[in-house]
MIDOSE-1310 file (N, C-alpha, C; in nm, 2 decimals, decimal comma, always signed):
residues 249
xxxx	-5,95/-7,67/+1,65/-5,98/-7,78/+1,74/-5,93/-7,74/+1,88; -6,01/-7,76/+1,98/-5,98/-7,73/+2,12/-5,91/-7,85/+2,18; -5,80/-7,82/+2,25/-5,73/-7,93/+2,32/-5,72/-7,91/+2,46; -5,72/-8,01/+2,55/-5,70/-8,00/+2,69/-5,55/-7,98/+2,71
xxxx	-5,52/-7,92/+2,83/-5,37/-7,90/+2,86/-5,30/-8,03/+2,87; -5,37/-8,14/+2,91/-5,31/-8,27/+2,92/-5,27/-8,31/+2,78; -5,36/-8,30/+2,68/-5,33/-8,34/+2,54/-5,22/-8,25/+2,48; -5,22/-8,12/+2,52/-5,11/-8,04/+2,46/-4,98/-8,08/+2,52
xxxx	-4,97/-8,12/+2,64/-4,85/-8,17/+2,70/-4,80/-8,30/+2,64; -4,90/-8,38/+2,60/-4,86/-8,50/+2,53/-4,80/-8,47/+2,39; -4,86/-8,37/+2,33/-4,81/-8,32/+2,20/-4,67/-8,27/+2,21; -4,64/-8,20/+2,32/-4,51/-8,15/+2,35/-4,41/-8,27/+2,35
xxxx	-4,45/-8,37/+2,42/-4,37/-8,49/+2,43/-4,34/-8,56/+2,29; -4,45/-8,57/+2,21/-4,43/-8,62/+2,08/-4,34/-8,54/+1,99; -4,36/-8,41/+2,00/-4,27/-8,32/+1,92/-4,13/-8,33/+1,96; -4,10/-8,34/+2,10/-3,97/-8,36/+2,14/-3,90/-8,49/+2,09
xxxx	-3,98/-8,59/+2,09/-3,93/-8,72/+2,04/-3,90/-8,71/+1,89; -3,98/-8,64/+1,81/-3,96/-8,63/+1,67/-3,84/-8,54/+1,64; -3,82/-8,43/+1,72/-3,71/-8,35/+1,70/-3,58/-8,42/+1,73; -3,58/-8,50/+1,84/-3,45/-8,57/+1,88/-3,42/-8,68/+1,78
xxxx	-3,52/-8,74/+1,72/-3,49/-8,84/+1,62/-3,45/-8,78/+1,49; -3,51/-8,67/+1,45/-3,48/-8,61/+1,32/-3,46/-8,46/+1,34; -3,34/-8,41/+1,35/-3,31/-8,27/+1,37/-3,39/-8,18/+1,28; -3,43/-8,06/+1,33/-3,51/-7,97/+1,25/-3,44/-7,93/+1,12
xxxx	-3,51/-7,92/+1,01/-3,45/-7,88/+0,89/-3,55/-7,79/+0,81; -3,58/-7,68/+0,88/-3,68/-7,58/+0,82/-3,62/-7,52/+0,70; -3,71/-7,50/+0,60/-3,68/-7,43/+0,48/-3,69/-7,28/+0,51; -3,61/-7,20/+0,45/-3,62/-7,06/+0,47/-3,54/-7,01/+0,59
xxxx	-3,61/-6,96/+0,69/-3,55/-6,90/+0,81/-3,47/-7,00/+0,89; -3,34/-6,99/+0,89/-3,25/-7,08/+0,96/-3,20/-7,02/+1,09; -3,26/-6,91/+1,14/-3,22/-6,86/+1,27/-3,27/-6,95/+1,37; -3,22/-6,94/+1,50/-3,27/-7,03/+1,60/-3,42/-7,02/+1,62
xxxx	-3,47/-6,90/+1,63/-3,61/-6,89/+1,65/-3,69/-6,94/+1,53; -3,64/-6,92/+1,41/-3,70/-6,96/+1,29/-3,71/-7,12/+1,29; -3,60/-7,18/+1,32/-3,60/-7,33/+1,32/-3,70/-7,38/+1,43; -3,70/-7,32/+1,55/-3,79/-7,36/+1,65/-3,93/-7,34/+1,62
xxxx	-3,96/-7,23/+1,56/-4,10/-7,20/+1,51/-4,15/-7,31/+1,41; -4,06/-7,35/+1,32/-4,10/-7,45/+1,23/-4,12/-7,59/+1,30; -4,03/-7,62/+1,39/-4,04/-7,75/+1,46/-4,15/-7,76/+1,56; -4,19/-7,64/+1,62/-4,29/-7,64/+1,72/-4,42/-7,59/+1,68
xxxx	-4,42/-7,46/+1,63/-4,55/-7,40/+1,59/-4,61/-7,46/+1,47; -4,53/-7,46/+1,36/-4,58/-7,51/+1,23/-4,62/-7,66/+1,25; -4,53/-7,74/+1,31/-4,56/-7,88/+1,33/-4,68/-7,91/+1,41; -4,72/-7,82/+1,50/-4,84/-7,84/+1,59/-4,96/-7,77/+1,53
xxxx	-4,94/-7,72/+1,41/-5,05/-7,64/+1,35/-5,09/-7,52/+1,44; -4,99/-7,46/+1,50/-5,01/-7,34/+1,58/-5,08/-7,36/+1,71; -5,10/-7,49/+1,75/-5,16/-7,51/+1,88/-5,05/-7,49/+1,99; -4,93/-7,50/+1,96/-4,82/-7,46/+2,05/-4,75/-7,33/+1,99
xxxx	-4,73/-7,24/+2,08/-4,67/-7,11/+2,04/-4,55/-7,09/+2,13; -4,44/-7,03/+2,07/-4,33/-6,99/+2,15/-4,36/-6,85/+2,21; -4,36/-6,84/+2,34/-4,39/-6,71/+2,41/-4,26/-6,63/+2,42; -4,15/-6,70/+2,46/-4,03/-6,62/+2,47/-3,91/-6,72/+2,45
xxxx	-3,80/-6,66/+2,41/-3,67/-6,74/+2,39/-3,56/-6,66/+2,45; -3,50/-6,72/+2,56/-3,40/-6,64/+2,63/-3,27/-6,72/+2,66; -3,16/-6,66/+2,66/-3,03/-6,72/+2,69/-3,04/-6,76/+2,84; -2,98/-6,88/+2,87/-2,97/-6,93/+3,00/-2,83/-6,90/+3,05
xxxx	-2,80/-6,94/+3,18/-2,67/-6,92/+3,24/-2,57/-7,02/+3,17; -2,62/-7,12/+3,11/-2,53/-7,22/+3,04/-2,50/-7,17/+2,90; -2,38/-7,15/+2,86/-2,35/-7,10/+2,73/-2,41/-7,18/+2,62; -2,47/-7,11/+2,52/-2,53/-7,17/+2,40/-2,65/-7,26/+2,43
xxxx	-2,71/-7,24/+2,54/-2,84/-7,31/+2,57/-2,94/-7,20/+2,60; -3,06/-7,22/+2,53/-3,16/-7,12/+2,54/-3,29/-7,18/+2,60; -3,36/-7,10/+2,68/-3,49/-7,14/+2,74/-3,60/-7,10/+2,64; -3,69/-7,20/+2,62/-3,80/-7,18/+2,52/-3,93/-7,20/+2,60
xxxx	-4,00/-7,09/+2,62/-4,12/-7,09/+2,69/-4,24/-7,10/+2,59; -4,33/-7,20/+2,62/-4,44/-7,22/+2,53/-4,57/-7,17/+2,59; -4,67/-7,15/+2,51/-4,80/-7,09/+2,56/-4,87/-7,18/+2,65; -4,83/-7,31/+2,67/-4,89/-7,40/+2,76/-4,83/-7,40/+2,90
xxxx	-4,73/-7,31/+2,92/-4,66/-7,31/+3,04/-4,54/-7,40/+3,04; -4,52/-7,49/+2,94/-4,41/-7,58/+2,94/-4,28/-7,49/+2,90; -4,17/-7,53/+2,96/-4,04/-7,47/+2,93/-3,95/-7,58/+2,88; -3,89/-7,56/+2,76/-3,80/-7,65/+2,70/-3,66/-7,58/+2,69
xxxx	-3,56/-7,65/+2,66/-3,43/-7,60/+2,64/-3,37/-7,64/+2,51; -3,31/-7,54/+2,44/-3,26/-7,57/+2,30/-3,11/-7,54/+2,30; -3,04/-7,62/+2,22/-2,90/-7,58/+2,19/-2,90/-7,47/+2,09; -2,79/-7,41/+2,07/-2,79/-7,29/+1,98/-2,82/-7,32/+1,84
xxxx	-2,81/-7,44/+1,80/-2,84/-7,48/+1,66/-2,99/-7,49/+1,64; -3,06/-7,52/+1,74/-3,21/-7,54/+1,73/-3,24/-7,68/+1,68; -3,14/-7,76/+1,67/-3,16/-7,90/+1,62/-3,21/-8,00/+1,74; -3,18/-7,96/+1,86/-3,21/-8,05/+1,97/-3,28/-7,97/+2,08
xxxx	-3,38/-8,03/+2,14/-3,46/-7,98/+2,26/-3,46/-8,08/+2,37; -3,46/-8,03/+2,49/-3,48/-8,12/+2,60/-3,56/-8,05/+2,71; -3,62/-8,13/+2,79/-3,71/-8,08/+2,90/-3,65/-8,12/+3,03; -3,69/-8,04/+3,14/-3,64/-8,07/+3,27/-3,59/-7,95/+3,34
xxxx	-3,55/-7,96/+3,46/-3,50/-7,84/+3,53/-3,35/-7,83/+3,52; -3,30/-7,70/+3,52/-3,16/-7,68/+3,51/-3,11/-7,64/+3,65; -3,00/-7,70/+3,70/-2,94/-7,67/+3,83/-2,80/-7,61/+3,82; -2,77/-7,52/+3,91/-2,64/-7,47/+3,92/-2,57/-7,53/+4,05
xxxx	-2,45/-7,58/+4,04/-2,38/-7,64/+4,15/-2,30/-7,54/+4,22; -2,28/-7,56/+4,35/-2,19/-7,47/+4,43/-2,15/-7,56/+4,55; -2,05/-7,51/+4,63/-2,01/-7,59/+4,74/-2,12/-7,61/+4,84; -2,22/-7,52/+4,84/-2,33/-7,53/+4,94/-2,44/-7,61/+4,89
xxxx	-2,44/-7,66/+4,77/-2,54/-7,75/+4,72/-2,59/-7,71/+4,58; -2,71/-7,74/+4,55/-2,77/-7,72/+4,42/-2,87/-7,60/+4,42; -2,88/-7,52/+4,32/-2,98/-7,41/+4,30/-3,06/-7,44/+4,18; -3,19/-7,45/+4,19/-3,27/-7,48/+4,08/-3,30/-7,35/+4,00
xxxx	-3,22/-7,33/+3,89/-3,24/-7,21/+3,81/-3,37/-7,21/+3,74; -3,42/-7,32/+3,70/-3,55/-7,33/+3,63/-3,66/-7,28/+3,72; -3,66/-7,32/+3,85/-3,77/-7,28/+3,94/-3,76/-7,13/+3,96; -3,64/-7,07/+3,98/-3,63/-6,93/+3,99/-3,68/-6,86/+3,87
xxxx	-3,65/-6,91/+3,76/-3,70/-6,85/+3,63/-3,85/-6,85/+3,62; -3,91/-6,97/+3,66/-4,06/-6,98/+3,66/-4,12/-6,88/+3,75; -4,07/-6,87/+3,87/-4,13/-6,78/+3,97/-4,12/-6,63/+3,92; -4,01/-6,59/+3,87/-4,00/-6,46/+3,82/-4,09/-6,43/+3,70
xxxx	-4,11/-6,53/+3,62/-4,20/-6,52/+3,50/-4,34/-6,50/+3,55; -4,38/-6,58/+3,65/-4,51/-6,57/+3,71/-4,54/-6,43/+3,77; -4,44/-6,38/+3,84/-4,45/-6,24/+3,90/-4,47/-6,14/+3,80; -4,38/-6,15/+3,69/-4,39/-6,04/+3,59/-4,52/-6,04/+3,51
xxxx	-4,57/-6,16/+3,48/-4,70/-6,17/+3,41/-4,82/-6,12/+3,50; -4,82/-6,16/+3,62/-4,92/-6,11/+3,71/-4,92/-5,96/+3,74; -4,79/-5,91/+3,75/-4,77/-5,77/+3,77/-4,83/-5,68/+3,66; -4,83/-5,74/+3,54/-4,88/-5,67/+3,42/-5,04/-5,66/+3,42
xxxx	-5,11/-5,73/+3,51/-5,25/-5,72/+3,51/-5,30/-5,61/+3,60; -5,37/-5,52/+3,55/-5,43/-5,41/+3,64/-5,51/-5,47/+3,75; -5,50/-5,41/+3,87/-5,57/-5,47/+3,98/-5,72/-5,45/+3,97; -5,76/-5,35/+3,89/-5,91/-5,34/+3,87/-5,97/-5,45/+3,78
xxxx	-5,88/-5,53/+3,72/-5,94/-5,65/+3,65/-5,96/-5,77/+3,75; -5,90/-5,76/+3,87/-5,91/-5,86/+3,97/-6,03/-5,84/+4,06; -6,06/-5,94/+4,14/-6,16/-5,92/+4,25/-6,07/-5,94/+4,38; -6,06/-5,83/+4,45/-5,96/-5,83/+4,56/-6,03/-5,81/+4,70
xxxx	-6,00/-5,90/+4,79/-6,05/-5,90/+4,93/-5,93/-5,86/+5,01; -5,93/-5,74/+5,07/-5,82/-5,68/+5,15/-5,85/-5,67/+5,29; -5,77/-5,73/+5,38/-5,79/-5,71/+5,53/-5,75/-5,57/+5,57; -5,78/-5,53/+5,69/-5,74/-5,40/+5,74/-5,59/-5,38/+5,74
xxxx	-5,52/-5,49/+5,78/-5,37/-5,49/+5,78/-5,33/-5,60/+5,69; -5,26/-5,57/+5,59/-5,21/-5,67/+5,49/-5,07/-5,72/+5,54; -5,07/-5,85/+5,57/-4,94/-5,91/+5,61/-4,88/-6,00/+5,49; -4,97/-6,04/+5,41/-4,93/-6,12/+5,29/-5,04/-6,11/+5,18
xxxx	-5,00/-6,13/+5,06/-5,09/-6,13/+4,95/-5,07/-6,25/+4,86; -5,18/-6,31/+4,82/-5,17/-6,42/+4,72/-5,27/-6,39/+4,61; -5,23/-6,44/+4,49/-5,32/-6,43/+4,37/-5,38/-6,57/+4,35; -5,51/-6,58/+4,33/-5,58/-6,71/+4,32/-5,65/-6,71/+4,19
xxxx	-5,62/-6,81/+4,11/-5,69/-6,85/+3,99/-5,81/-6,93/+4,03; -5,93/-6,89/+4,00/-6,05/-6,95/+4,06/-6,16/-6,98/+3,95; -6,24/-7,08/+3,98/-6,36/-7,11/+3,90/-6,48/-7,12/+4,00; -6,59/-7,05/+3,97/-6,70/-7,04/+4,06/-6,76/-7,18/+4,09
xxxx	-6,75/-7,27/+4,00/-6,81/-7,40/+4,02/-6,72/-7,51/+4,08; -6,60/-7,47/+4,10/-6,50/-7,56/+4,16/-6,52/-7,58/+4,31; -6,53/-7,71/+4,35/-6,56/-7,74/+4,49/-6,46/-7,68/+4,59; -6,33/-7,70/+4,55/-6,22/-7,66/+4,64/-6,20/-7,51/+4,64
xxxx	-6,24/-7,44/+4,52/-6,24/-7,30/+4,52/-6,35/-7,24/+4,61; -6,46/-7,31/+4,62/-6,57/-7,27/+4,71/-6,52/-7,29/+4,86; -6,45/-7,40/+4,88/-6,40/-7,42/+5,02/-6,30/-7,31/+5,06; -6,21/-7,27/+4,97/-6,11/-7,17/+5,00/-6,18/-7,04/+5,02
xxxx	-6,29/-7,01/+4,94/-6,36/-6,88/+4,96/-6,44/-6,88/+5,09; -6,48/-7,00/+5,13/-6,55/-7,02/+5,26/-6,45/-6,99/+5,38; -6,32/-6,99/+5,36/-6,22/-6,96/+5,46/-6,19/-6,81/+5,46; -6,25/-6,73/+5,38/-6,21/-6,60/+5,36/-6,20/-6,52/+5,49
xxxx	-6,29/-6,53/+5,58/-6,29/-6,45/+5,70/-6,16/-6,49/+5,78; -6,13/-6,62/+5,79/-6,01/-6,66/+5,86/-5,89/-6,61/+5,79; -5,88/-6,62/+5,66/-5,77/-6,57/+5,59/-5,74/-6,42/+5,61; -5,85/-6,35/+5,61/-5,84/-6,20/+5,63/-5,80/-6,18/+5,78
xxxx	-5,84/-6,26/+5,87/-5,80/-6,24/+6,01/-5,65/-6,26/+6,03; -5,59/-6,35/+5,94/-5,44/-6,37/+5,94/-5,37/-6,25/+5,87; -5,45/-6,17/+5,80/-5,39/-6,06/+5,73/-5,35/-6,09/+5,59; -5,42/-6,19/+5,53/-5,39/-6,24/+5,40/-5,49/-6,17/+5,30
xxxx	-5,43/-6,10/+5,20/-5,51/-6,04/+5,10/-5,53/-6,14/+4,98; -5,65/-6,16/+4,94/-5,68/-6,25/+4,83/-5,71/-6,18/+4,70; -5,64/-6,20/+4,60/-5,66/-6,13/+4,47/-5,70/-6,24/+4,37; -5,83/-6,24/+4,33/-5,88/-6,34/+4,24/-5,86/-6,30/+4,09
xxxx	-5,82/-6,41/+4,02/-5,82/-6,40/+3,87/-5,92/-6,51/+3,82; -5,97/-6,50/+3,71/-6,07/-6,59/+3,66/-6,00/-6,71/+3,58; -6,04/-6,83/+3,62/-5,99/-6,95/+3,54/-6,10/-7,05/+3,53; -6,20/-7,02/+3,43/-6,30/-7,12/+3,41/-6,24/-7,24/+3,34
xxxx	-6,24/-7,35/+3,41/-6,18/-7,47/+3,36/-6,24/-7,52/+3,23; -6,16/-7,51/+3,12/-6,21/-7,54/+2,99/-6,24/-7,41/+2,90; -6,21/-7,30/+2,96/-6,22/-7,17/+2,89/-6,37/-7,14/+2,85; -6,39/-7,10/+2,73/-6,53/-7,07/+2,69/-6,62/-7,18/+2,69
xxxx	-6,57/-7,31/+2,68/-6,65/-7,43/+2,68/-6,70/-7,46/+2,83; -6,64/-7,40/+2,93/-6,67/-7,44/+3,06/-6,81/-7,40/+3,10; -6,88/-7,48/+3,18/-7,02/-7,45/+3,22/-7,02/-7,32/+3,31; -6,90/-7,29/+3,37/-6,89/-7,18/+3,46/-6,86/-7,05/+3,39
xxxx	-6,83/-7,06/+3,26/-6,79/-6,94/+3,18/-6,89/-6,82/+3,19; -7,01/-6,85/+3,16/-7,12/-6,75/+3,16/-7,14/-6,69/+3,30; -7,13/-6,78/+3,40/-7,15/-6,74/+3,54/-7,04/-6,64/+3,58; -6,92/-6,67/+3,53/-6,81/-6,58/+3,56/-6,82/-6,44/+3,49
xxxx	-6,87/-6,45/+3,37/-6,90/-6,32/+3,30/-7,00/-6,24/+3,39; -7,10/-6,30/+3,44/-7,20/-6,23/+3,53/-7,13/-6,17/+3,65; -7,03/-6,25/+3,70/-6,96/-6,19/+3,82/-6,88/-6,07/+3,78; -6,80/-6,08/+3,68/-6,71/-5,97/+3,64/-6,79/-5,85/+3,58
xxxx	-6,91/-5,87/+3,53/-6,99/-5,76/+3,48/-7,07/-5,70/+3,59; -7,07/-5,76/+3,71/-7,16/-5,71/+3,81/-7,11/-5,57/+3,87; -7,20/-5,49/+3,92/-7,16/-5,37/+3,99/-7,09/-5,40/+4,12; -7,12/-5,51/+4,18/-7,05/-5,55/+4,30/-6,99/-5,69/+4,28
xxxx	-6,87/-5,69/+4,23/-6,81/-5,81/+4,20/-6,78/-5,90/+4,32; -6,75/-5,84/+4,43/-6,72/-5,92/+4,55/-6,84/-6,00/+4,60; -6,95/-5,93/+4,60/-7,08/-6,00/+4,65/-7,12/-6,10/+4,54; -7,11/-6,07/+4,42/-7,15/-6,16/+4,31/-7,06/-6,29/+4,31
xxxx	-6,93/-6,27/+4,33/-6,85/-6,38/+4,34/-6,89/-6,47/+4,46; -6,91/-6,41/+4,57/-6,95/-6,49/+4,69/-7,08/-6,57/+4,66; -7,18/-6,50/+4,60/-7,31/-6,56/+4,57/-7,29/-6,67/+4,47; -7,21/-6,65/+4,37/-7,19/-6,76/+4,27/-7,13/-6,88/+4,33
xxxx	-7,03/-6,86/+4,42/-6,97/-6,97/+4,49/-7,05/-7,04/+4,59; -7,16/-6,97/+4,63/-7,26/-7,04/+4,72/-7,37/-7,11/+4,64; -7,35/-7,11/+4,51/-7,45/-7,18/+4,42/-7,57/-7,10/+4,37; -7,57/-6,97/+4,41/-7,68/-6,88/+4,36/-7,67/-6,86/+4,21
xxxx	-7,78/-6,85/+4,15/-7,78/-6,82/+4,00/-7,79/-6,67/+3,98; -7,69/-6,61/+3,91/-7,68/-6,47/+3,89/-7,75/-6,43/+3,76; -7,80/-6,31/+3,75/-7,86/-6,27/+3,62/-7,76/-6,27/+3,51; -7,80/-6,31/+3,39/-7,71/-6,31/+3,28/-7,66/-6,17/+3,25
xxxx	-7,54/-6,16/+3,21/-7,49/-6,02/+3,18/-7,39/-6,03/+3,06; -7,36/-5,92/+3,00/-7,27/-5,91/+2,89/-7,19/-5,78/+2,90; -7,06/-5,79/+2,90/-6,97/-5,68/+2,89/-6,83/-5,73/+2,85; -6,74/-5,63/+2,83/-6,61/-5,67/+2,80/-6,54/-5,72/+2,93
xxxx	-6,49/-5,84/+2,94/-6,42/-5,89/+3,06/-6,28/-5,94/+3,03; -6,20/-5,95/+3,13/-6,06/-6,00/+3,11/-6,06/-6,15/+3,13; -6,17/-6,22/+3,14/-6,17/-6,36/+3,18/-6,09/-6,45/+3,09; -6,10/-6,44/+2,96/-6,02/-6,52/+2,87/-5,87/-6,49/+2,88
xxxx	-5,84/-6,36/+2,91/-5,70/-6,32/+2,92/-5,64/-6,39/+3,05; -5,72/-6,39/+3,16/-5,68/-6,45/+3,28/-5,66/-6,60/+3,26; -5,75/-6,66/+3,18/-5,75/-6,80/+3,15/-5,62/-6,84/+3,07; -5,59/-6,75/+2,97/-5,47/-6,78/+2,89/-5,34/-6,76/+2,98
xxxx	-5,34/-6,66/+3,07/-5,23/-6,64/+3,16/-5,21/-6,77/+3,24; -5,32/-6,82/+3,30/-5,31/-6,94/+3,38/-5,25/-7,05/+3,30; -5,29/-7,07/+3,18/-5,23/-7,17/+3,09/-5,08/-7,15/+3,07; -5,04/-7,02/+3,05/-4,90/-6,99/+3,03/-4,82/-7,02/+3,16
xxxx	-4,88/-7,02/+3,27/-4,81/-7,05/+3,40/-4,81/-7,19/+3,43; -4,88/-7,27/+3,34/-4,88/-7,42/+3,37/-5,00/-7,46/+3,45; -5,10/-7,38/+3,48/-5,21/-7,41/+3,56/-5,31/-7,50/+3,48; -5,36/-7,60/+3,54/-5,46/-7,69/+3,47/-5,58/-7,72/+3,56
xxxx	-5,57/-7,67/+3,69/-5,68/-7,69/+3,78/-5,69/-7,58/+3,88; -5,80/-7,58/+3,95/-5,83/-7,47/+4,05/-5,86/-7,53/+4,18; -5,84/-7,45/+4,29/-5,78/-7,32/+4,29/-5,63/-7,34/+4,27; -5,56/-7,23/+4,21/-5,42/-7,23/+4,19/-5,37/-7,10/+4,26
xxxx	-5,28/-7,11/+4,35/-5,24/-7,00/+4,43/-5,10/-6,95/+4,39; -5,08/-6,83/+4,37/-4,94/-6,77/+4,34/-4,90/-6,68/+4,45; -4,79/-6,72/+4,52/-4,74/-6,64/+4,63/-4,67/-6,52/+4,58; -4,64/-6,43/+4,67/-4,57/-6,30/+4,64/-4,43/-6,32/+4,59
xxxx	-4,37/-6,44/+4,61/-4,24/-6,47/+4,56/-4,24/-6,55/+4,43; -4,37/-6,57/+4,38/-4,38/-6,63/+4,25/-4,40/-6,78/+4,26; -4,40/-6,84/+4,38/-4,43/-6,98/+4,39/-4,57/-7,01/+4,35; -4,59/-7,12/+4,27/-4,73/-7,16/+4,23/-4,76/-7,28/+4,32
xxxx	-4,87/-7,27/+4,39/-4,92/-7,38/+4,48/-5,06/-7,43/+4,43; -5,07/-7,55/+4,38/-5,20/-7,59/+4,33/-5,28/-7,65/+4,44; -5,41/-7,63/+4,43/-5,51/-7,70/+4,52/-5,54/-7,62/+4,65; -5,64/-7,67/+4,72/-5,69/-7,61/+4,84/-5,60/-7,65/+4,96
xxxx	-5,59/-7,56/+5,05/-5,53/-7,59/+5,18/-5,60/-7,50/+5,29; -5,61/-7,55/+5,41/-5,69/-7,48/+5,51/-5,61/-7,35/+5,55; -5,68/-7,26/+5,61/-5,63/-7,13/+5,64/-5,50/-7,13/+5,73; -5,50/-7,22/+5,82/-5,39/-7,23/+5,91/-5,26/-7,28/+5,84
xxxx	-5,28/-7,38/+5,75/-5,16/-7,43/+5,68/-5,11/-7,32/+5,58; -5,21/-7,25/+5,52/-5,17/-7,15/+5,42/-5,10/-7,03/+5,49; -5,15/-6,99/+5,61/-5,08/-6,89/+5,69/-4,94/-6,93/+5,73; -4,92/-7,06/+5,76/-4,79/-7,11/+5,80/-4,70/-7,10/+5,68
xxxx	-4,75/-7,14/+5,56/-4,66/-7,14/+5,44/-4,62/-6,99/+5,41; -4,70/-6,90/+5,45/-4,67/-6,76/+5,42/-4,59/-6,69/+5,54; -4,56/-6,78/+5,64/-4,48/-6,73/+5,75/-4,55/-6,64/+5,85; -4,68/-6,67/+5,86/-4,77/-6,58/+5,95/-4,80/-6,65/+6,08
x	-4,75/-6,77/+6,10/-4,78/-6,84/+6,23/-4,67/-6,81/+6,33
């Protein structure tokens, strides 16, 4: 059964409430990971998966990353989970440890993607680089691509990853296969975003891998921009504002 990201997040909330009301009591594997797998993966019929389990700065508290991009926190017993951001206090104020962790996770995952799987538009002089999850049928993705010359003039490199909203069920999925299978991906991407119909094509593509990565980063819409420091910025913004956010004005 295919679920939307919204429904999956609702499922996370339901699971959290069940776990808090009735602590996990998995039969068999009683390790922390074993108990969490029982409470999350088995209980959701494997629609939710634990991607990573890491110790946090807080003793006996672990970060649980799910395949939906959600991050939960577990005590060492695995009996209780909670959601939200973790902050460190200091005389100078608060530091959002969860945000720092999210940004580093995004950078690590994107760095693992070979650049030849992307569609990259590079200016003569690169002053900043952003990774953009895109859908060729998305109105605001088309608007962002329409600003490409201005973005390049600012020295902004655009690295596109595929995010057909809805995965294989998306109406744009086959169009994006045509783009990624093309001999000239840049031109084909531009034509597709201009509404041109591309010839049907078939080849091995990374499109579903990109889509899964987007889900793991918590992306649910397009365009979604990832800055070089790992910040995730959803939605369209004009080239001037984007340049300012990148410190180029």
